[in-house]
C-alpha positions in Angstrom: 17.7 -9.4 24.5 15.4 -6.6 23.1 11.7 -6.6 22.3 12.2 -7.4 18.6 14.2 -10.5 19.3 11.5 -12.0 21.6 8.5 -11.1 19.5 9.4 -11.5 15.9 11.3 -9.6 13.3 10.0 -6.2 14.2 8.4 -5.7 10.8 5.2 -3.7 10.6 2.0 -5.7 10.5 0.4 -6.2 7.1 -2.2 -3.7 6.3 -5.5 -5.0 4.9 -7.6 -3.0 2.5 -11.2 -3.6 1.7 -12.6 -4.0 -1.8 -13.9 -0.4 -1.9 -10.5 1.0 -1.1 -8.8 -1.1 -3.7 -11.2 -0.1 -6.4 -10.9 3.5 -5.5 -7.1 3.3 -5.7 -7.3 1.7 -9.2 -9.9 4.3 -10.4 -7.5 7.1 -9.4 -4.9 5.7 -11.7 -7.3 4.9 -14.6 -9.3 8.1 -14.7 -6.9 10.7 -13.4 -4.0 12.6 -14.9 -1.5 11.2 -12.4 0.8 8.3 -12.9 0.5 5.0 -11.0 3.7 5.9 -9.1 2.3 9.2 -8.0 -1.0 7.8 -6.9 0.8 5.0 -5.0 3.0 7.6 -3.2 0.0 9.6 -2.2 -1.7 6.5 -0.8 1.5 5.4 1.0 1.8 2.2 -1.1 4.6 0.8 -3.3 3.7 1.2 -7.0 3.8 -2.6 -7.6 0.8 -3.0 -5.4 -1.4 -0.9 -7.7 -0.1 -2.8 -10.7 -1.2 -6.1 -9.1 
């Protein structure tokens, strides 16, 4: 039995972002010349998270 089997699925832990980070990410999409998809890639997020 390997480590993943004994301690869960092996998925990465959820990242938590504070309100300031979230607002900054949204501002980048609203006031920049980049698409939501591009901003999300730069931040290491899936695009759907910025849409939400």
